[in-house]
N, C-alpha and C positions, 0 to 999 in steps of 0.2 A: 500249790494251793492246799490249805488244810481243810479237810471236810469235817464238818461238825454233825453230830447226830440230828440236830435241828434242821439240817438241810435235807433230810430224808424223811420219807413216810415212816411213821412209827410202827412197831411190831403190832401194837393193838389195833391200829387202823387196818392192818393187813388181815389179821386173824379174826376180827369181829365179823368179817364177811364170809366166814367158812360155811355157813349154812347155804350159801348160794353156789358152793363149789362142789356139789355132790356128783355131778356128771362130767365125764370127759368132754373137753372142748375140742373143736376142730378148726384149723385155720382154713384159708381159702383154697389151699391145695389138698384139703381133706386129710391132712396128717393129724393123727390123734395127739393131743398134748396132755401130759400128766399134770393134773391139777391136784396138789396134795392137800388133804384135809387133816389126816391123823398124823400127829408128830409127838415126840417126847420133849417135854420141857427141858429136862436135864438129860444129857447123853453121857453114858459111861465111856471114858476114853481108855480104850484097850489096845488099839492098833493105830500107830502114828507113823507117818511117812515124813522123813526129814532129808532135805536135799538143798543145801544152802551154799551160795557164793560167799556171803559175809558170814564167817564162822564165829564171830564174837559171841561168847556166852552159850554156844550150842552144847558144850560139855556140861555146864551147869544145868541147862534145860533138860538134857537127857537124864541126869541124875535125879532131878526133881520129878520128872515124869515117872521114873521107876519108884520113887518114894511114895507117889500117889497111888500106885497099884503095882504090887510085886509080880503080877502076871502080864504086865504090859509088854508088847512087842514093838520094836522100833525098826522100820524098814528104811534102808538108806542106800545111797549110791556114791561111787567115785571117792573123791577126797573127803566128803563128809563121813562116809562109812569108815575110811581108813583112820580118821581122827577119833571117831567114837569107839572104834574097836580097842583103842589103847587107853580109854578112860576106865579106871578101876570100877568094877561092878556093872559095866554096861554091856560087855561083850556077850554075856549069856542071854541078853534080851534083844540082841541085834540080829537082823536078817538082811542079807544082801538082796536088793531088788532083782538082780540078775538071777539069783537062786530062786526067788519067789516066782518070777515070770517064766523062767526056763530059757531066757534069751540073754546072751552076753551083750555088753554095751558095744555100740558101733564105734569104730576107731575115731579118736578125737572126742569121745563122749557125746557125739551128735544125737544118738538115740539111747536113752537110758530108761525112761519111764513112759514112753508113748506105747502103751500096751493095753489090750482089752481088759486084762485082769485088774490093772491099776484103775482104769476109768470106771469099770463096773463097781469097784470098791469105793470110788469117790461119789458116784452119781446114784447109786442104789438107794431106794427108799425103804425105811423100816417096815411099813405096813403095806407094801406092794408085794403080793405073793409071787408074781412073775419075776421080780427082781431077786427075791430070796431064793427062788428056784434056780435062777441063773448063777447065783453065788455058789450054791451046792453043786450044780452041774460042772462048773469050771474050777471047783476047789479054790475059790477066791475068798477073800475076807473083806468085810466092810471096814473101810478106813475111816476113823473117827476124827482125826486131826491131820492136817498137812502143815508142815513148817517149811516154807520155801521163800528164798529171796533170789534175785535175778543177777545174771551176768552184769558186770559194771559198765554198761554202755555209756552212761553220761560221763563217768570218770575217764573212759577210754578216749572219747572224742574231745575231752578238755585238754589233751596233751598236744603241744605244738607239733605240727608235721604229721599228725595221724593220717593214715591213708583210708580210702573207702574200704579196702579189703580188711584192714585192722578193725574198722567199725563193724563191717558185715559179720566178721567171725565172732564178735561179741554180742550178737543178737541172740537172746535166749528164746528157745522154742518150747521145750518141755516145761520149763518153769511157769511161764504165763498160762499154759494150758492147764496145769495142775491147780494153779491158784484160782483160775476162773471156774473150773469144775467144782472145787471145794467150796468156793464162795457162792456159786449158784445153788449148791445143796446145803446152804446154811441151816436148813431145817434139821439136818443131822450132823453136819461136818463143820469143824472149826478150821478156819484158814488163817494161819499166823504168818505174816509177811515182814514184821518189824521186830528185830531183837529187843527193842525197848518194851515190847509187850510180853516178853517171857516171864517177867516177875509177876505180873498181874494174872497171867494164865495159870502159873504154878500156884499162886495164892488161892485162886478159886478152886482148883483141883484139890488142894489141901483142905479147904474149908467145906467143900461140897462132896466129900467122900469119893474123890476120883471122878467126878462128873463135871460137865461144863454146861452152863445155862444157855437157853435160847437168847437171852439178852446179850450175853457175851458173844455168842456165835454171830448174831446179827451185827454187832458193833465191829467185829473182825471182818465180816463180809463187806461192810461199808469201806473200811480201810483197804481191803484187798483190791476191790475194783478201782479205787482211786489210784492205787499203786500201779496196776497194769495199764490204766489209762495214761498216767504220766510217763510210763516207760515207752508205750507206743508213740506218744506224742514226741518224745525226745528223738526217737528213731526217724519219724516222718520229717521232723523239722531239720535234722542233720542232712538227710539225703536230698531234701529240697534245695539245699545250698550247694550240693556237689555237682560239678559240671561233668559232661560226658568225657572230656579230655582227662579229667582227674581219674575217672574210672578206668579209662584205657591205659593210663600210665601206671596203674597198679598191677598190671598183669603182662606176662608174655603171651601174646595172643596168637594162637595157631590158625593158619588158613584152613578153610573148609576143604 
């Protein structure tokens, strides 16, 4: 399903209500909720996290990001890091996520980015002093853009004879988490999930002096949540069709 901007509430409809959002709100369980009022229209893109399964165009994207700001840092993982390291002019801007977090990747790449410093960098708010203090305390950076696409689940299950285990191992965990965190914080972070958007993002950075607008961040957020919703739906629909015997036949089952 293609989601159009007209299907969503407009930015202006959201932020014209800002005068009613001065006080923290609490839910029924008395948990304080952060209601953001102060934001920047254009955000300077200086720290970008790139971790992609579909690597089409990611080398050109990295070079374009660097062209928009020669002080930019690109944080990356696994195969994406290895690819970008060999792109001329990119290595000096490249930081391994493992070096940044101080934690090596889990065997099989199961845990790469599920780290407090990463999510502090994604969810922190510019005008929230407690968040800024946390960034300083943990020596973390505010991440301005996330470029993530997900393990190819739909392609995997389209192959004849695919097993539930082959499907299970292609369920992405860290990617959807990062996309959702970045998209939720569209007030500061750009969430890029589609290689088809690389050119328009780079064009805006070039024309806006290395910054990205609220309008663009909001549009990317709409697309990001549609992407993760479709991904989760594909997983749920596949496993709804799988029988218990198919699951058992995928494994050598040990007795308790």
